[in-house]
N, CA, C and O atoms as CSV, one atom per row, in Angstrom:
chain,resi,resn,atom,element,x,y,z
A,1,GLY,N,N,0.737,-1.186,0.000
A,1,GLY,CA,C,0.000,0.000,0.000
A,1,GLY,C,C,0.802,1.291,0.000
A,1,GLY,O,O,0.289,2.306,-0.470
A,2,ALA,N,N,2.043,1.310,0.505
A,2,ALA,CA,C,2.792,2.563,0.622
A,2,ALA,C,C,3.088,3.166,-0.742
A,2,ALA,O,O,2.937,4.374,-0.923
A,3,ILE,N,N,3.506,2.352,-1.703
A,3,ILE,CA,C,3.810,2.860,-3.047
A,3,ILE,C,C,2.550,3.398,-3.693
A,3,ILE,O,O,2.570,4.467,-4.303
A,4,HIS,N,N,1.452,2.667,-3.566
A,4,HIS,CA,C,0.178,3.100,-4.142
A,4,HIS,C,C,-0.286,4.408,-3.494
A,4,HIS,O,O,-0.822,5.278,-4.181
A,5,ALA,N,N,-0.089,4.554,-2.199
A,5,ALA,CA,C,-0.488,5.786,-1.502
A,5,ALA,C,C,0.289,6.990,-2.027
A,5,ALA,O,O,-0.285,8.064,-2.200
A,6,VAL,N,N,1.579,6.826,-2.280
A,6,VAL,CA,C,2.377,7.925,-2.827
A,6,VAL,C,C,1.900,8.259,-4.237
A,6,VAL,O,O,1.759,9.433,-4.582
A,7,ALA,N,N,1.653,7.243,-5.049
A,7,ALA,CA,C,1.142,7.479,-6.406
A,7,ALA,C,C,-0.180,8.245,-6.344
A,7,ALA,O,O,-0.376,9.215,-7.076
A,8,ASP,N,N,-1.073,7.811,-5.479
A,8,ASP,CA,C,-2.366,8.490,-5.313
A,8,ASP,C,C,-2.186,9.958,-4.945
A,8,ASP,O,O,-2.877,10.825,-5.481
A,9,ALA,N,N,-1.266,10.237,-4.038
A,9,ALA,CA,C,-1.059,11.603,-3.557
A,9,ALA,C,C,-0.671,12.559,-4.674
A,9,ALA,O,O,-0.919,13.760,-4.575
A,10,TYR,N,N,-0.062,12.036,-5.740
A,10,TYR,CA,C,0.364,12.872,-6.863
A,10,TYR,C,C,-0.536,12.706,-8.087
A,10,TYR,O,O,-0.239,13.243,-9.154
A,11,GLY,N,N,-1.636,11.962,-7.935
A,11,GLY,CA,C,-2.577,11.782,-9.039
A,11,GLY,C,C,-2.162,10.731,-10.049
A,11,GLY,O,O,-2.644,10.736,-11.182
A,12,TYR,N,N,-1.271,9.824,-9.654
A,12,TYR,CA,C,-0.813,8.765,-10.542
A,12,TYR,C,C,-1.431,7.427,-10.141
A,12,TYR,O,O,-2.203,7.356,-9.184
A,13,ASP,N,N,-1.091,6.375,-10.872
A,13,ASP,CA,C,-1.592,5.040,-10.560
A,13,ASP,C,C,-0.430,4.058,-10.641
A,13,ASP,O,O,0.667,4.425,-11.063
A,14,THR,N,N,-0.665,2.822,-10.243
A,14,THR,CA,C,0.366,1.784,-10.287
A,14,THR,C,C,-0.130,0.597,-11.098
A,14,THR,O,O,-1.255,0.135,-10.907
A,15,VAL,N,N,0.710,0.102,-12.005
A,15,VAL,CA,C,0.375,-1.072,-12.816
A,15,VAL,C,C,0.288,-2.280,-11.894
A,15,VAL,O,O,1.163,-2.492,-11.055
A,16,ARG,N,N,-0.749,-3.056,-12.047
A,16,ARG,CA,C,-0.989,-4.193,-11.158
A,16,ARG,C,C,-0.557,-5.537,-11.745
A,16,ARG,O,O,-0.547,-6.546,-11.039
A,17,HIS,N,N,-0.204,-5.556,-13.019
A,17,HIS,CA,C,0.121,-6.818,-13.689
A,17,HIS,C,C,1.513,-7.344,-13.313
A,17,HIS,O,O,1.750,-8.550,-13.368
A,18,TYR,N,N,2.418,-6.462,-12.940
A,18,TYR,CA,C,3.803,-6.870,-12.661
A,18,TYR,C,C,4.116,-6.715,-11.179
A,18,TYR,O,O,3.468,-5.948,-10.467
A,19,ARG,N,N,5.122,-7.460,-10.729
A,19,ARG,CA,C,5.469,-7.459,-9.307
A,19,ARG,C,C,6.989,-7.511,-9.139
A,19,ARG,O,O,7.726,-7.888,-10.051
A,20,GLY,N,N,7.425,-7.124,-7.952
A,20,GLY,CA,C,8.810,-7.374,-7.598
A,20,GLY,C,C,8.979,-8.875,-7.406
A,20,GLY,O,O,7.990,-9.605,-7.335
A,21,HIS,N,N,10.214,-9.337,-7.320
A,21,HIS,CA,C,10.457,-10.774,-7.262
A,21,HIS,C,C,11.706,-11.081,-6.454
A,21,HIS,O,O,12.555,-10.223,-6.215
A,22,GLY,N,N,11.782,-12.327,-6.049
A,22,GLY,CA,C,12.951,-12.793,-5.329
A,22,GLY,C,C,14.154,-12.892,-6.247
A,22,GLY,O,O,14.024,-12.934,-7.471
A,23,ILE,N,N,15.336,-12.930,-5.629
A,23,ILE,CA,C,16.598,-13.056,-6.348
A,23,ILE,C,C,17.213,-14.398,-5.968
A,23,ILE,O,O,17.444,-14.672,-4.790
A,24,SER,N,N,17.475,-15.226,-6.968
A,24,SER,CA,C,18.145,-16.511,-6.749
A,24,SER,C,C,18.671,-16.987,-8.090
A,24,SER,O,O,18.788,-16.196,-9.026
A,25,SER,N,N,18.985,-18.255,-8.193
A,25,SER,CA,C,19.444,-18.803,-9.478
A,25,SER,C,C,18.283,-18.946,-10.457
A,25,SER,O,O,18.509,-19.138,-11.652
A,26,ASP,N,N,17.041,-18.857,-9.973
A,26,ASP,CA,C,15.855,-18.878,-10.829
A,26,ASP,C,C,15.455,-17.451,-11.159
A,26,ASP,O,O,15.522,-16.573,-10.299
A,27,PHE,N,N,15.039,-17.209,-12.399
A,27,PHE,CA,C,14.633,-15.877,-12.844
A,27,PHE,C,C,13.222,-15.574,-12.348
A,27,PHE,O,O,12.314,-16.384,-12.535
A,28,HIS,N,N,13.032,-14.432,-11.726
A,28,HIS,CA,C,11.717,-13.975,-11.236
A,28,HIS,C,C,11.033,-15.022,-10.357
A,28,HIS,O,O,9.948,-15.505,-10.679
A,29,CYS,N,N,11.680,-15.360,-9.252
A,29,CYS,CA,C,11.157,-16.365,-8.324
A,29,CYS,C,C,10.444,-15.692,-7.147
A,29,CYS,O,O,10.446,-14.467,-7.023
A,30,ALA,N,N,9.844,-16.503,-6.299
A,30,ALA,CA,C,9.200,-16.011,-5.083
A,30,ALA,C,C,10.265,-15.412,-4.158
A,30,ALA,O,O,11.420,-15.834,-4.207
A,31,PRO,N,N,9.904,-14.455,-3.332
A,31,PRO,CA,C,8.545,-13.941,-3.135
A,31,PRO,C,C,8.183,-12.918,-4.215
A,31,PRO,O,O,9.042,-12.183,-4.703
A,32,LEU,N,N,6.912,-12.885,-4.575
A,32,LEU,CA,C,6.399,-11.896,-5.515
A,32,LEU,C,C,5.818,-10.746,-4.701
A,32,LEU,O,O,4.960,-10.954,-3.844
A,33,VAL,N,N,6.290,-9.535,-4.975
A,33,VAL,CA,C,5.974,-8.368,-4.160
A,33,VAL,C,C,5.048,-7.429,-4.944
A,33,VAL,O,O,5.450,-6.860,-5.959
A,34,LYS,N,N,3.826,-7.273,-4.473
A,34,LYS,CA,C,2.867,-6.379,-5.138
A,34,LYS,C,C,3.165,-4.924,-4.779
A,34,LYS,O,O,3.527,-4.616,-3.643
A,35,HIS,N,N,3.008,-4.035,-5.759
A,35,HIS,CA,C,3.275,-2.613,-5.563
A,35,HIS,C,C,1.995,-1.799,-5.581
A,35,HIS,O,O,2.001,-0.625,-5.953
A,36,PHE,N,N,0.918,-2.414,-5.187
A,36,PHE,CA,C,-0.387,-1.763,-5.150
A,36,PHE,C,C,-1.133,-2.279,-3.931
A,36,PHE,O,O,-0.758,-3.292,-3.339
A,37,ARG,N,N,-2.190,-1.571,-3.564
A,37,ARG,CA,C,-2.951,-1.980,-2.380
A,37,ARG,C,C,-3.432,-3.416,-2.519
A,37,ARG,O,O,-3.961,-3.817,-3.556
A,38,ASN,N,N,-3.238,-4.171,-1.463
A,38,ASN,CA,C,-3.681,-5.568,-1.446
A,38,ASN,C,C,-3.747,-6.021,0.004
A,38,ASN,O,O,-3.315,-5.306,0.908
A,39,ASN,N,N,-4.285,-7.200,0.216
A,39,ASN,CA,C,-4.421,-7.742,1.567
A,39,ASN,C,C,-3.410,-8.846,1.858
A,39,ASN,O,O,-3.545,-9.572,2.843
A,40,ASP,N,N,-2.402,-8.971,1.005
A,40,ASP,CA,C,-1.390,-10.003,1.217
A,40,ASP,C,C,-0.533,-9.660,2.436
A,40,ASP,O,O,-0.302,-8.493,2.752
A,41,ALA,N,N,-0.083,-10.689,3.092
A,41,ALA,CA,C,0.861,-10.521,4.200
A,41,ALA,C,C,2.085,-11.369,3.880
A,41,ALA,O,O,1.960,-12.540,3.523
A,42,MET,N,N,3.265,-10.777,4.009
A,42,MET,CA,C,4.491,-11.502,3.725
A,42,MET,C,C,5.432,-11.309,4.904
A,42,MET,O,O,5.782,-10.183,5.259
A,43,GLU,N,N,5.832,-12.413,5.500
A,43,GLU,CA,C,6.783,-12.337,6.598
A,43,GLU,C,C,8.167,-12.075,6.023
A,43,GLU,O,O,8.643,-12.814,5.161
A,44,LEU,N,N,8.803,-11.026,6.503
A,44,LEU,CA,C,10.149,-10.677,6.053
A,44,LEU,C,C,11.164,-11.329,6.981
A,44,LEU,O,O,11.186,-11.061,8.182
A,45,LEU,N,N,12.002,-12.185,6.413
A,45,LEU,CA,C,12.964,-12.942,7.204
A,45,LEU,C,C,14.388,-12.568,6.815
A,45,LEU,O,O,14.661,-12.331,5.638
A,46,PRO,N,N,15.301,-12.511,7.784
A,46,PRO,CA,C,16.694,-12.218,7.457
A,46,PRO,C,C,17.210,-13.155,6.367
A,46,PRO,O,O,16.971,-14.363,6.397
A,47,GLY,N,N,17.920,-12.571,5.410
A,47,GLY,CA,C,18.469,-13.346,4.303
A,47,GLY,C,C,17.649,-13.264,3.029
A,47,GLY,O,O,18.142,-13.600,1.952
A,48,MET,N,N,16.403,-12.822,3.136
A,48,MET,CA,C,15.582,-12.680,1.932
A,48,MET,C,C,16.138,-11.545,1.076
A,48,MET,O,O,16.511,-10.490,1.589
A,49,ILE,N,N,16.189,-11.778,-0.243
A,49,ILE,CA,C,16.598,-10.755,-1.198
A,49,ILE,C,C,15.521,-10.694,-2.265
A,49,ILE,O,O,15.156,-11.710,-2.856
A,50,PHE,N,N,15.013,-9.485,-2.506
A,50,PHE,CA,C,13.980,-9.331,-3.528
A,50,PHE,C,C,14.002,-7.916,-4.078
A,50,PHE,O,O,14.658,-7.027,-3.536
A,51,THR,N,N,13.267,-7.729,-5.173
A,51,THR,CA,C,13.215,-6.416,-5.820
A,51,THR,C,C,11.948,-5.677,-5.435
A,51,THR,O,O,10.912,-6.274,-5.145
A,52,ILE,N,N,12.065,-4.371,-5.442
A,52,ILE,CA,C,10.929,-3.458,-5.357
A,52,ILE,C,C,10.989,-2.681,-6.665
A,52,ILE,O,O,11.935,-1.924,-6.881
A,53,GLU,N,N,9.998,-2.851,-7.548
A,53,GLU,CA,C,10.085,-2.235,-8.875
A,53,GLU,C,C,8.721,-1.807,-9.413
A,53,GLU,O,O,8.218,-2.385,-10.376
A,54,PRO,N,N,8.131,-0.800,-8.793
A,54,PRO,CA,C,6.804,-0.361,-9.249
A,54,PRO,C,C,6.854,0.307,-10.619
A,54,PRO,O,O,7.875,0.855,-11.033
A,55,MET,N,N,5.722,0.241,-11.304
A,55,MET,CA,C,5.502,0.992,-12.539
A,55,MET,C,C,4.423,2.024,-12.234
A,55,MET,O,O,3.284,1.668,-11.929
A,56,ILE,N,N,4.781,3.290,-12.316
A,56,ILE,CA,C,3.867,4.387,-11.999
A,56,ILE,C,C,3.382,4.996,-13.315
A,56,ILE,O,O,4.184,5.245,-14.215
A,57,THR,N,N,2.081,5.234,-13.427
A,57,THR,CA,C,1.511,5.772,-14.662
A,57,THR,C,C,0.821,7.105,-14.412
A,57,THR,O,O,0.303,7.362,-13.325
A,58,GLU,N,N,0.823,7.959,-15.452
A,58,GLU,CA,C,0.141,9.245,-15.337
A,58,GLU,C,C,-1.346,9.123,-15.641
A,58,GLU,O,O,-2.117,10.027,-15.318
A,59,GLY,N,N,-1.756,8.034,-16.248
A,59,GLY,CA,C,-3.166,7.820,-16.584
A,59,GLY,C,C,-3.592,6.446,-16.111
A,59,GLY,O,O,-3.444,6.098,-14.940
A,60,SER,N,N,-4.122,5.677,-17.039
A,60,SER,CA,C,-4.604,4.334,-16.727
A,60,SER,C,C,-3.466,3.405,-16.315
A,60,SER,O,O,-2.358,3.499,-16.843
A,61,ALA,N,N,-3.742,2.521,-15.384
A,61,ALA,CA,C,-2.771,1.512,-14.966
A,61,ALA,C,C,-2.832,0.285,-15.872
A,61,ALA,O,O,-2.005,-0.618,-15.742
A,62,GLU,N,N,-3.796,0.242,-16.782
A,62,GLU,CA,C,-3.906,-0.893,-17.698
A,62,GLU,C,C,-2.755,-0.841,-18.690
A,62,GLU,O,O,-2.412,0.227,-19.198
A,63,SER,N,N,-2.150,-2.013,-18.967
A,63,SER,CA,C,-0.960,-2.037,-19.809
A,63,SER,C,C,-1.023,-3.179,-20.813
A,63,SER,O,O,-1.795,-4.127,-20.670
A,64,ASN,N,N,-0.175,-3.050,-21.840
A,64,ASN,CA,C,-0.005,-4.092,-22.853
A,64,ASN,C,C,1.474,-4.366,-23.021
A,64,ASN,O,O,2.309,-3.471,-22.889
A,65,GLU,N,N,1.785,-5.621,-23.314
A,65,GLU,CA,C,3.162,-6.009,-23.584
A,65,GLU,C,C,3.338,-6.180,-25.088
A,65,GLU,O,O,2.524,-6.823,-25.750
A,66,TRP,N,N,4.404,-5.600,-25.616
A,66,TRP,CA,C,4.684,-5.708,-27.051
A,66,TRP,C,C,5.128,-7.126,-27.404
A,66,TRP,O,O,5.412,-7.931,-26.517
A,67,SER,N,N,5.185,-7.423,-28.683
A,67,SER,CA,C,5.540,-8.759,-29.171
A,67,SER,C,C,6.989,-9.139,-28.856
A,67,SER,O,O,7.358,-10.305,-28.994
A,68,ASP,N,N,7.819,-8.172,-28.434
A,68,ASP,CA,C,9.191,-8.505,-28.047
A,68,ASP,C,C,9.252,-9.176,-26.670
A,68,ASP,O,O,10.323,-9.563,-26.203
A,69,ASN,N,N,8.077,-9.307,-26.027
A,69,ASN,CA,C,7.953,-9.942,-24.703
A,69,ASN,C,C,8.739,-9.222,-23.618
A,69,ASN,O,O,9.134,-9.838,-22.628
A,70,TRP,N,N,8.971,-7.930,-23.793
A,70,TRP,CA,C,9.705,-7.156,-22.796
A,70,TRP,C,C,9.116,-5.762,-22.617
A,70,TRP,O,O,8.897,-5.320,-21.489
A,71,THR,N,N,8.860,-5.068,-23.725
A,71,THR,CA,C,8.386,-3.689,-23.677
A,71,THR,C,C,6.927,-3.646,-23.222
A,71,THR,O,O,6.081,-4.380,-23.733
A,72,VAL,N,N,6.652,-2.773,-22.253
A,72,VAL,CA,C,5.300,-2.610,-21.730
A,72,VAL,C,C,4.886,-1.156,-21.927
A,72,VAL,O,O,5.656,-0.238,-21.644
A,73,VAL,N,N,3.657,-0.954,-22.416
A,73,VAL,CA,C,3.112,0.383,-22.628
A,73,VAL,C,C,1.730,0.465,-21.985
A,73,VAL,O,O,1.052,-0.547,-21.807
A,74,THR,N,N,1.330,1.680,-21.642
A,74,THR,CA,C,-0.008,1.857,-21.084
A,74,THR,C,C,-1.034,1.784,-22.205
A,74,THR,O,O,-0.754,2.191,-23.333
A,75,GLN,N,N,-2.214,1.271,-21.902
A,75,GLN,CA,C,-3.260,1.148,-22.916
A,75,GLN,C,C,-3.737,2.505,-23.417
A,75,GLN,O,O,-4.140,2.634,-24.573
A,76,ASP,N,N,-3.695,3.526,-22.548
A,76,ASP,CA,C,-4.182,4.840,-22.966
A,76,ASP,C,C,-3.082,5.713,-23.570
A,76,ASP,O,O,-3.330,6.869,-23.912
A,77,GLY,N,N,-1.872,5.171,-23.704
A,77,GLY,CA,C,-0.775,5.927,-24.290
A,77,GLY,C,C,-0.126,6.916,-23.343
A,77,GLY,O,O,0.749,7.678,-23.754
A,78,GLY,N,N,-0.537,6.920,-22.087
A,78,GLY,CA,C,0.042,7.829,-21.099
A,78,GLY,C,C,1.467,7.440,-20.752
A,78,GLY,O,O,1.890,6.303,-20.962
A,79,ARG,N,N,2.191,8.401,-20.221
A,79,ARG,CA,C,3.568,8.128,-19.806
A,79,ARG,C,C,3.602,7.274,-18.545
A,79,ARG,O,O,2.683,7.301,-17.726
A,80,ALA,N,N,4.677,6.524,-18.413
A,80,ALA,CA,C,4.877,5.667,-17.249
A,80,ALA,C,C,6.363,5.641,-16.911
A,80,ALA,O,O,7.214,5.900,-17.761
A,81,ALA,N,N,6.653,5.326,-15.665
A,81,ALA,CA,C,8.035,5.174,-15.223
A,81,ALA,C,C,8.140,3.906,-14.390
A,81,ALA,O,O,7.264,3.608,-13.579
A,82,GLN,N,N,9.209,3.173,-14.598
A,82,GLN,CA,C,9.465,1.968,-13.828
A,82,GLN,C,C,10.879,2.079,-13.302
A,82,GLN,O,O,11.788,2.474,-14.032
A,83,PHE,N,N,11.071,1.734,-12.044
A,83,PHE,CA,C,12.397,1.734,-11.454
A,83,PHE,C,C,12.501,0.541,-10.519
A,83,PHE,O,O,11.494,-0.037,-10.112
A,84,GLU,N,N,13.727,0.185,-10.187
A,84,GLU,CA,C,13.930,-1.043,-9.418
A,84,GLU,C,C,15.054,-0.868,-8.401
A,84,GLU,O,O,16.092,-0.269,-8.686
A,85,HIS,N,N,14.816,-1.405,-7.214
A,85,HIS,CA,C,15.867,-1.569,-6.218
A,85,HIS,C,C,15.827,-3.018,-5.740
A,85,HIS,O,O,14.773,-3.653,-5.715
A,86,THR,N,N,16.971,-3.511,-5.371
A,86,THR,CA,C,17.077,-4.843,-4.784
A,86,THR,C,C,17.403,-4.662,-3.312
A,86,THR,O,O,18.324,-3.925,-2.958
A,87,VAL,N,N,16.651,-5.332,-2.462
A,87,VAL,CA,C,16.823,-5.179,-1.023
A,87,VAL,C,C,17.144,-6.518,-0.356
A,87,VAL,O,O,16.718,-7.581,-0.807
A,88,LEU,N,N,17.899,-6.428,0.721
A,88,LEU,CA,C,18.248,-7.577,1.547
A,88,LEU,C,C,17.656,-7.351,2.924
A,88,LEU,O,O,17.875,-6.302,3.529
A,89,ILE,N,N,16.916,-8.312,3.421
A,89,ILE,CA,C,16.397,-8.243,4.790
A,89,ILE,C,C,17.499,-8.753,5.718
A,89,ILE,O,O,18.010,-9.859,5.545
A,90,THR,N,N,17.854,-7.933,6.701
A,90,THR,CA,C,18.919,-8.293,7.646
A,90,THR,C,C,18.324,-8.542,9.032
A,90,THR,O,O,17.120,-8.388,9.239
A,91,GLU,N,N,19.163,-8.918,9.955
A,91,GLU,CA,C,18.718,-9.137,11.340
A,91,GLU,C,C,18.222,-7.844,11.965
A,91,GLU,O,O,17.402,-7.880,12.882
A,92,THR,N,N,18.700,-6.704,11.489
A,92,THR,CA,C,18.370,-5.411,12.104
A,92,THR,C,C,17.517,-4.508,11.217
A,92,THR,O,O,17.198,-3.389,11.620
A,93,GLY,N,N,17.142,-4.956,10.034
A,93,GLY,CA,C,16.326,-4.109,9.154
A,93,GLY,C,C,16.473,-4.503,7.700
A,93,GLY,O,O,16.300,-5.663,7.327
A,94,VAL,N,N,16.803,-3.493,6.876
A,94,VAL,CA,C,16.904,-3.718,5.438
A,94,VAL,C,C,18.143,-3.000,4.899
A,94,VAL,O,O,18.516,-1.929,5.377
A,95,GLU,N,N,18.768,-3.611,3.900
A,95,GLU,CA,C,19.883,-2.984,3.190
A,95,GLU,C,C,19.483,-2.894,1.719
A,95,GLU,O,O,19.096,-3.893,1.113
A,96,ILE,N,N,19.578,-1.696,1.150
A,96,ILE,CA,C,19.271,-1.506,-0.261
A,96,ILE,C,C,20.558,-1.787,-1.033
A,96,ILE,O,O,21.521,-1.025,-0.952
A,97,LEU,N,N,20.563,-2.880,-1.774
A,97,LEU,CA,C,21.779,-3.354,-2.428
A,97,LEU,C,C,22.107,-2.588,-3.705
A,97,LEU,O,O,23.244,-2.639,-4.173
A,98,THR,N,N,21.150,-1.889,-4.268
A,98,THR,CA,C,21.370,-1.214,-5.543
A,98,THR,C,C,21.718,0.258,-5.400
A,98,THR,O,O,21.779,0.969,-6.403
A,99,LEU,N,N,21.947,0.733,-4.187
A,99,LEU,CA,C,22.404,2.100,-4.004
A,99,LEU,C,C,23.912,2.157,-4.240
A,99,LEU,O,O,24.624,1.198,-3.942
A,100,PRO,N,N,24.405,3.289,-4.780
A,100,PRO,CA,C,25.861,3.388,-5.008
A,100,PRO,C,C,26.634,3.381,-3.707
A,100,PRO,O,O,27.863,3.457,-3.719
């Protein structure tokens, strides 16, 4: 809910089709992290590594994926931004691994 609340405060929306994901030898593995309001509960345990990568849109949150199976665009043609951080849950909190 926190990412969605910030988007709401500025009049934006969040794409619901994509999620953050765990980091391991498997591509896009669990845990899957939603970047929009939901009722999911996820226990954060030391050693977990996952991404936080919301897609924020200026209009509709509905999206389409191009035939290249990578490029995503909004259905209404509005601008969108996607960014990603990888985080590690530690014994004392969180470490953002993608900061310089």
